[in-house]
C-alpha positions in Angstrom: -37.4 -11.8 -61.4 -34.3 -12.5 -63.6 -34.1 -10.7 -66.7 -31.3 -12.8 -68.0 -29.7 -16.1 -66.4 -27.1 -17.7 -68.2 -24.3 -20.5 -67.2 -21.6 -22.6 -68.0 -20.5 -25.9 -66.5 -16.6 -26.2 -66.2 -14.9 -29.5 -65.6 -11.5 -29.8 -63.9 -9.4 -32.7 -65.7 -5.8 -33.6 -65.8 -5.6 -31.4 -69.0 -7.2 -28.4 -67.3 -10.4 -26.6 -67.3 -12.9 -28.1 -70.0 -16.1 -26.3 -71.1 -19.5 -28.4 -70.7 -23.0 -27.8 -70.9 -24.1 -24.2 -71.3 -27.3 -22.2 -71.3 -27.5 -18.8 -73.3 -30.4 -16.6 -73.3 -32.5 -16.9 -76.2 -30.8 -20.3 -77.5 -31.4 -22.5 -74.6 -29.4 -25.3 -73.2 -26.6 -26.7 -75.1 -25.7 -30.1 -73.6 -22.2 -31.7 -73.5 -21.0 -35.3 -71.8 -18.7 -34.7 -69.1 -15.1 -35.7 -69.3 -14.5 -39.5 -67.9 -11.7 -38.3 -66.2 -12.8 -35.2 -64.8 -11.9 -34.9 -61.0 -14.5 -32.2 -60.2 -17.3 -29.9 -62.0 -18.2 -26.3 -61.5 -21.2 -24.3 -62.7 -20.3 -20.4 -63.3 -23.5 -18.3 -63.7 -24.4 -14.7 -64.8 -27.8 -13.7 -63.6 -29.0 -10.0 -64.5 -32.3 -8.5 -63.0 -33.4 -4.9 -62.5 -30.8 -4.5 -59.7 -27.8 -5.3 -61.7 -25.7 -8.4 -62.9 -24.8 -11.0 -60.3 -21.9 -13.5 -61.2 -20.8 -16.5 -59.1 -19.5 -20.1 -59.3 -20.2 -23.4 -57.1 -18.9 -26.8 -57.0 -21.6 -29.3 -58.3 -19.6 -32.7 -58.4 -16.4 -34.1 -57.4 -14.8 -37.6 -57.4 -14.4 -38.0 -53.6 -10.3 -37.8 -54.1 -9.7 -34.4 -52.4 -5.9 -34.8 -52.9 -6.3 -34.9 -56.8 -8.8 -31.9 -56.9 -6.5 -29.9 -54.7 -3.3 -30.7 -56.8 -5.5 -29.9 -60.0 -6.8 -26.6 -58.5 -3.0 -25.8 -57.9 -2.1 -26.7 -61.3 -4.8 -24.9 -63.2 -6.3 -22.4 -60.8 -9.8 -21.8 -59.8 -13.1 -22.2 -62.1 -13.1 -19.9 -65.0 -15.2 -16.9 -64.5 -16.7 -16.7 -68.0 -19.6 -18.1 -69.9 
């Protein structure tokens, strides 16, 4: 069972990565609207259990334009690995 599970949604836009909704232990969810011009979204998660902390990011949405997403990833790098 997780002792702590927190996450941050990140949106890839023509301006770079923008922070979206978040979940912080003890504070709950803070919902934010997605940017209208986002090309893709990822969620970065930190989960703490008795075995240690696991981190990771996963793609949750894209605009079905792989060339645009790949171009933005080349320009701005991968999803931020932070909450």
